[in-house]
C-alpha positions as CSV (number, residue, x, y, z in Angstrom):
1,M,120.4,97.7,106.5
2,G,118.2,101.0,108.3
3,K,115.9,100.7,110.5
4,Q,113.7,101.9,107.9
5,E,114.3,98.6,105.5
6,H,114.2,96.2,108.5
7,S,110.5,97.3,109.2
8,M,109.7,97.2,105.3
9,I,111.1,93.2,105.7
10,Q,109.7,92.4,109.1
11,K,106.4,93.6,107.5
12,R,106.6,91.4,104.3
13,F,107.8,88.1,105.4
14,L,105.6,86.6,108.5
15,T,106.5,83.7,110.8
16,E,104.9,80.5,110.6
17,K,102.9,81.2,113.0
18,Q,101.4,84.6,111.9
19,T,100.7,83.1,108.5
20,A,98.5,80.9,110.0
21,K,96.3,82.8,112.2
22,L,95.9,84.8,108.9
23,L,94.6,82.4,106.8
24,G,93.0,80.3,109.5
25,I,94.5,77.2,109.4
26,S,96.9,75.4,112.2
27,P,100.9,75.8,112.3
28,K,100.9,72.2,112.1
29,K,99.2,72.2,108.9
30,L,101.3,74.2,107.1
31,Q,104.3,72.4,108.7
32,K,102.4,69.6,107.0
33,D,102.3,71.1,103.9
34,R,106.2,72.1,103.8
35,L,107.1,68.2,105.2
36,H,104.6,67.0,101.9
37,K,106.4,70.0,99.7
38,T,102.6,71.1,99.1
39,G,101.2,74.5,99.4
40,L,102.7,78.0,100.0
41,A,106.6,78.7,98.8
42,Y,108.6,79.2,101.6
43,L,111.9,80.6,103.0
44,K,113.8,79.1,105.6
45,F,116.8,80.8,107.6
46,G,118.1,77.5,110.1
47,K,115.7,76.6,111.6
48,R,113.5,80.1,111.6
49,V,110.4,79.2,108.4
50,L,108.9,82.6,107.2
51,Y,106.4,83.2,104.5
52,D,106.3,86.0,101.8
53,S,103.2,87.7,102.1
54,K,103.3,88.8,98.3
55,V,103.4,84.8,97.8
56,I,100.6,84.4,100.2
57,E,98.2,87.0,98.4
58,E,98.7,85.2,94.7
59,F,98.0,81.9,96.4
60,V,94.8,83.1,97.9
61,Q,93.9,84.9,94.7
62,T,94.5,81.5,92.7
63,H,92.5,79.5,95.3
64,T,89.5,81.4,95.7
65,V,86.8,80.2,94.3
66,S,83.8,82.1,93.0
67,S,80.0,80.2,92.4
């Protein structure tokens, strides 16, 4: 994998901490959602949990409430 491809992957996938900060929730909330199989889809590599920024964007759009 080239340097440019690695950079693109790093930008596309966010850690639990980055995702929580972006959504304004705690990492514990994301952990609880994973435990109960609710919330965002995620990738797991060993102990590392990553969230796809495209999935996060779609999740936010589908959960946006307009009055």
